[in-house]
FISEKOL-173271 format. One record per residue (C-alpha): residue number from 1; x, y, z. Coordinates in steps of 0.02 Angstrom, whole numbers, plus 50000, padded with zeros to 5 digits. Each point is the difference from the previous one (the first is absolute). Layout:
BEGIN
(NUM,(X,Y,Z));
...
***
This chain:
BEGIN
(1,(54661,42215,57305));
(2,(50117,50091,49879));
(3,(50145,49916,49912));
(4,(50140,50099,49919));
(5,(50109,49887,49894));
(6,(50183,50022,49956));
(7,(50013,50183,50048));
(8,(50146,50108,50055));
(9,(49979,50048,50182));
(10,(50101,50072,50142));
(11,(49979,49862,50130));
(12,(50055,50013,50181));
(13,(50160,49903,50029));
(14,(50025,49962,49816));
(15,(50014,50165,49910));
(16,(49935,50025,49824));
(17,(49959,49833,49922));
(18,(49874,49907,49893));
(19,(49864,49916,50102));
(20,(49821,49943,50005));
(21,(49899,50099,50128));
(22,(49833,49945,50073));
(23,(49885,50114,50097));
(24,(49856,49936,50106));
(25,(49886,50094,50120));
(26,(50100,50158,49976));
(27,(50169,49925,50044));
(28,(50147,49923,49911));
(29,(49964,49814,50017));
(30,(50143,49929,49897));
(31,(50159,50059,49914));
(32,(50087,49865,49899));
(33,(50113,49964,49853));
(34,(49916,50030,49831));
(35,(49894,49850,49952));
(36,(50012,50038,49814));
(37,(50083,50115,49876));
(38,(49836,50088,49959));
(39,(49963,50162,50090));
(40,(49850,50074,50088));
(41,(49971,50142,49879));
(42,(50108,50131,50088));
(43,(50084,50111,49871));
(44,(50179,49964,49951));
(45,(50120,50076,50127));
(46,(49866,50022,50133));
(47,(50050,49973,50181));
(48,(49888,49957,50148));
(49,(50060,50094,50155));
(50,(49936,50023,50178));
(51,(49870,50135,50019));
(52,(50080,50162,50056));
(53,(49972,50065,50177));
(54,(50002,50190,50016));
(55,(50019,50044,50183));
(56,(50001,50187,49968));
(57,(49874,50073,49877));
(58,(49880,50145,50027));
(59,(49895,49998,49844));
(60,(49973,49975,49813));
(61,(49874,50035,49865));
(62,(49946,50165,50077));
(63,(49964,49923,50171));
(64,(50093,50009,50165));
(65,(49987,49897,50159));
(66,(49969,50163,50094));
(67,(49838,50025,49902));
(68,(49925,49881,50127));
(69,(49875,49916,49884));
(70,(49970,49823,49939));
(71,(49996,50065,49821));
(72,(50173,50079,50015));
(73,(50077,49843,50076));
(74,(49921,49893,49864));
(75,(50070,50114,49865));
(76,(50175,49986,50074));
(77,(49984,49810,50013));
(78,(49946,49985,49819));
(79,(50138,50112,49933));
(80,(50136,49913,50100));
(81,(49947,49834,49925));
(82,(50048,50070,49830));
(83,(50182,50007,50054));
(84,(50009,49823,50070));
(85,(49966,50047,50182));
(86,(49890,49876,50092));
(87,(50018,50066,50179));
(88,(50030,50173,50072));
(89,(49993,50108,50154));
(90,(49882,50147,49986));
(91,(50116,50141,50053));
(92,(49940,50151,50096));
(93,(50090,50163,50031));
(94,(50014,50139,50127));
(95,(49830,50083,50012));
(96,(49873,50046,50134));
(97,(49957,49864,50124));
(98,(49822,49998,49931));
(99,(50057,49976,49820));
(100,(50123,49864,50045));
(101,(49870,49905,50102));
(102,(49874,50017,49860));
(103,(50124,49927,49875));
(104,(50046,49858,50119));
(105,(49817,49959,50031));
(106,(49972,49989,49812));
(107,(50143,49877,49984));
(108,(49929,49895,50141));
(109,(49830,49993,49915));
(110,(50079,49961,49832));
(111,(50102,49855,50070));
(112,(49849,49931,50094));
(113,(49898,50004,49840));
(114,(50122,49878,49918));
(115,(49997,50077,49826));
(116,(50070,49875,49875));
(117,(50035,50122,49858));
(118,(50167,50088,49986));
(119,(50151,49984,50112));
(120,(49968,49954,50182));
(121,(50021,50127,50139));
(122,(50095,49903,50133));
(123,(50014,50142,50125));
(124,(50052,50180,50027));
(125,(50164,50093,49993));
(126,(49980,50147,50120));
(127,(50123,50127,49928));
(128,(49991,50137,50128));
(129,(49943,50095,50098));
(130,(50145,49951,50115));
(131,(50135,50083,49895));
(132,(50129,50139,50000));
(133,(49953,50176,49946));
(134,(50172,50025,49925));
(135,(49980,49851,49885));
(136,(49812,49999,49974));
(137,(50021,50005,49811));
(138,(49828,50017,49918));
(139,(49907,49963,50163));
(140,(49908,50149,50077));
(141,(50102,50053,50154));
(142,(49851,50075,50092));
(143,(49930,49826,50034));
(144,(50159,49919,50067));
(145,(49982,49916,50170));
(146,(50129,49941,50126));
(147,(50016,49810,49999));
(148,(49873,49928,50122));
(149,(49943,49825,50042));
(150,(49829,50067,50047));
(151,(49979,50090,49835));
(152,(50060,49849,49903));
(153,(49874,49889,50090));
(154,(49861,50120,49950));
(155,(50055,49988,49819));
(156,(50018,49811,50005));
(157,(49827,49982,50077));
(158,(49928,50100,49856));
(159,(50094,49886,49880));
(160,(49932,49843,50081));
(161,(50173,49949,50058));
(162,(50064,49997,49822));
(163,(50147,50121,50012));
(164,(50156,49905,49947));
(165,(50131,50136,49979));
(166,(50024,50166,50091));
(167,(50120,50128,49931));
(168,(50070,50107,50140));
(169,(50143,50115,50051));
(170,(50096,49908,50138));
(171,(50083,50158,50067));
(172,(49833,50074,50054));
(173,(49943,49988,50183));
(174,(49887,49849,50023));
(175,(50074,49901,49856));
(176,(50093,49877,50112));
(177,(49839,49943,50084));
(178,(49907,49988,49835));
(179,(50137,49899,49915));
(180,(50004,49877,50145));
(181,(49810,49985,49994));
(182,(50000,49969,49813));
(183,(50136,49868,50018));
(184,(49899,49911,50135));
(185,(49848,49993,49886));
(186,(50096,49947,49843));
(187,(49970,50164,49910));
(188,(50142,50070,49896));
(189,(50079,50158,50070));
(190,(50077,50088,49850));
(191,(50121,50145,50016));
(192,(49946,50138,49883));
(193,(49965,50186,49977));
(194,(50132,50023,50131));
(195,(50144,50109,50057));
(196,(50074,49855,50098));
(197,(50186,49984,50020));
(198,(50090,49834,49986));
(199,(49993,49972,50190));
(200,(49812,50033,49999));
(201,(49974,49864,49870));
(202,(50112,49880,50096));
(203,(49892,50027,50154));
(204,(49842,49975,49898));
(205,(50068,49835,49932));
(206,(50037,49941,50177));
(207,(49818,50035,50044));
(208,(49931,49909,49849));
(209,(50004,50114,49847));
(210,(50030,49891,49848));
(211,(49969,50104,49845));
(212,(50043,50163,49912));
(213,(49864,50093,49905));
(214,(50045,50048,49820));
(215,(50186,49992,50034));
(216,(50096,50161,49960));
(217,(49840,50104,49989));
(218,(49940,50112,50143));
(219,(50138,49949,50122));
(220,(50170,50058,50061));
(221,(50124,49954,49863));
(222,(50171,49918,50013));
(223,(50138,50120,50050));
(224,(50179,49956,50041));
(225,(49985,50075,50174));
(226,(49821,49942,50033));
(227,(49945,49840,49914));
(228,(49817,50040,50027));
(229,(49852,49893,49953));
(230,(50073,49952,49832));
(231,(50162,49940,50082));
(232,(49902,49896,50124));
(233,(49896,49927,49859));
(234,(50158,49949,49910));
(235,(50086,49925,50152));
(236,(49861,49910,50093));
(237,(49946,49832,49932));
(238,(49849,50012,50116));
(239,(49923,50140,49897));
(240,(49893,49966,49848));
(241,(50022,50141,49874));
(242,(49852,50062,49898));
(243,(50056,50069,49832));
(244,(49906,50104,49870));
(245,(50082,49935,49842));
(246,(49942,50133,49878));
(247,(50173,50084,49975));
(248,(49917,50164,50054));
(249,(49991,49979,50189));
(250,(50166,49908,50003));
(251,(50137,50003,49868));
(252,(50065,49837,49927));
(253,(50171,50002,50088));
(254,(49915,50028,50169));
(255,(49886,49851,49966));
(256,(50152,49896,49953));
(257,(50076,50043,50169));
(258,(49847,49932,50090));
(259,(49993,49840,49897));
(260,(50187,49971,50023));
(261,(50000,50032,50188));
(262,(49838,49920,50058));
(263,(49961,49814,50021));
(264,(49887,49933,49862));
(265,(49851,49990,50117));
(266,(50016,50179,50063));
(267,(49953,50103,49847));
(268,(49818,50033,49958));
(269,(49936,50088,49846));
(270,(49855,50119,50030));
(271,(49910,50121,49887));
(272,(49948,50132,50129));
(273,(49878,50046,49862));
(274,(49867,50135,50020));
(275,(49831,50023,49916));
(276,(50073,50064,49836));
(277,(50074,49829,49957));
(278,(49923,49933,49842));
(279,(49918,50162,49942));
(280,(50058,50142,49888));
(281,(50124,50133,50055));
(282,(49925,50155,50079));
(283,(49945,50068,50167));
(284,(49965,49875,50140));
(285,(49985,50000,50190));
(286,(50085,49925,50152));
(287,(49939,50032,50177));
(288,(49912,50159,49949));
(289,(50155,50065,49909));
(290,(50007,50035,49814));
(291,(50116,49883,49906));
(292,(50066,50028,49825));
(293,(50033,49843,49898));
(294,(50111,50008,49847));
(295,(50117,49878,49913));
(296,(49979,49866,50133));
(297,(50033,50118,50146));
(298,(49876,50059,50133));
(299,(50052,50158,50091));
(300,(49929,50136,50112));
(301,(50009,50180,49940));
(302,(50168,50022,50089));
(303,(50074,49850,49909));
(304,(49986,49876,50144));
(305,(49970,49823,49937));
(306,(49824,49946,50048));
(307,(50002,49812,49982));
(308,(50018,49918,49830));
(309,(49900,49937,49852));
(310,(50109,49844,49990));
(311,(49928,49829,49956));
(312,(50072,49846,50085));
(313,(50039,49906,49839));
(314,(50098,50154,49943));
(315,(50093,50003,50167));
(316,(50051,49819,49970));
(317,(50052,50040,49822));
(318,(50105,50148,50059));
(319,(50082,49892,50132));
(320,(50053,49874,49866));
(321,(50040,50112,49853));
(322,(50069,50156,50086));
(323,(50063,49942,50170));
(324,(50063,49834,49930));
(325,(49922,49880,50126));
(326,(49965,49821,49942));
(327,(49817,49981,49957));
(328,(49972,49872,50138));
(329,(50066,50122,50130));
(330,(49896,50143,49931));
(331,(49844,49892,50007));
(332,(50037,49954,50181));
(333,(50016,50185,50041));
(334,(49821,50025,49938));
(335,(49919,49842,50068));
(336,(50084,49887,50128));
(337,(50091,50137,50096));
(338,(49847,50109,50037));
(339,(49900,49844,50041));
(340,(50135,49949,50125));
(341,(50008,50176,50071));
(342,(49812,49988,50033));
(343,(50015,49824,50074));
(344,(49896,49932,49855));
(345,(50131,49900,49907));
(346,(49915,49835,50041));
(347,(49847,50057,49902));
(348,(50061,50115,49861));
(349,(50158,50064,49917));
(350,(50060,49848,49903));
(351,(49943,49861,49886));
(352,(49998,49845,50110));
(353,(49883,49856,50037));
(354,(49872,50045,50134));
(355,(50014,50188,49979));
(356,(49864,50109,49930));
(357,(49995,49998,49810));
(358,(50046,50182,49986));
(359,(50103,50030,49845));
(360,(50029,50107,49847));
(361,(50053,49956,49824));
(362,(50129,50118,49924));
(363,(50067,50012,49823));
(364,(50182,50029,49957));
(365,(49976,50189,50020));
(366,(49927,49979,50176));
(367,(49827,50047,49938));
(368,(49862,49915,50101));
(369,(49898,49880,49893));
(370,(49888,49943,50142));
(371,(49988,50003,50189));
(372,(49923,49861,50105));
(373,(49948,50005,50183));
(374,(49940,49846,50094));
(375,(49998,49909,49833));
(376,(49882,50127,49919));
(377,(50046,50122,49863));
(378,(49990,50179,50064));
(379,(50080,50081,49848));
(380,(50028,49948,49819));
(381,(50086,50107,49871));
(382,(49895,50037,49847));
***
């Protein structure tokens, strides 16, 4: 059992308050009023927050989920713990069928092994290959496939049934059947890398689509004669909007528009980070393509953004300090909302009795002092 006395914590249903927190068998067993004025040893100004959930991250620390190895996945898990993330989806990209299946098999084996170190992989985000050529972004167009239930089932079998999100272009032939299939099996169909018009997204929503992949990026923008994907994202309360809050992929006013227009539970912070996160600027790689990383930006030779090097605690900080969201809302965007999107909110995503003791301790500058998963420390700042 662990007992944290008289600490500041963001507690579900109560907001930021002073409480005593008890952890037993990897779960929050009690959250109560402070029993004394003495503290638990947390630094002054420190705040206990729910562990972050990154539903869209490709890599970190020089490793990528597409590497298809246990070592690479372990490296990503360890590096994500440094930014307060306790759960994540290993995110694949458009590649050959063989490479995708190899990566998915590695994730299956990693999850079955039950590794306790680092952040937990709670599934897969299949970003592609069912996307639009016109809006493929940094994804290799030669490997794009038409949306197909049969192909998806092959991928999900390789993943051990662990695919939780599929990014797809709903305007492509075969997308209607795939969206309906995903809805039936409680897998998130996310509109992304798409040339879809507003009407296409409306149809996708009616079939079960419930999310937008990295809103604004790699999708038809808002236009006054064609509202596009961005217009649908703004208008539909059924759509959860992923957002890369690095001020590079999306400018601050555009992020303010999303926060102002969307319900509190329908904005999710993601990093969409690639292997160069956490290492020095220089030449990196994404899907066999050379990526140049400089000043916090990762781009292909033609200038196309190729994922990010964003850390989740920095995304939260940006949301508070640059976008102007209340800290409680920003924390929800990085924890409860993605957990809810993945149908895991009863287990993770908030500090509440009975839930997994997944949390991070932040200082006043949003630096991560330590990260805890299932009641065990997986990162501690030196």
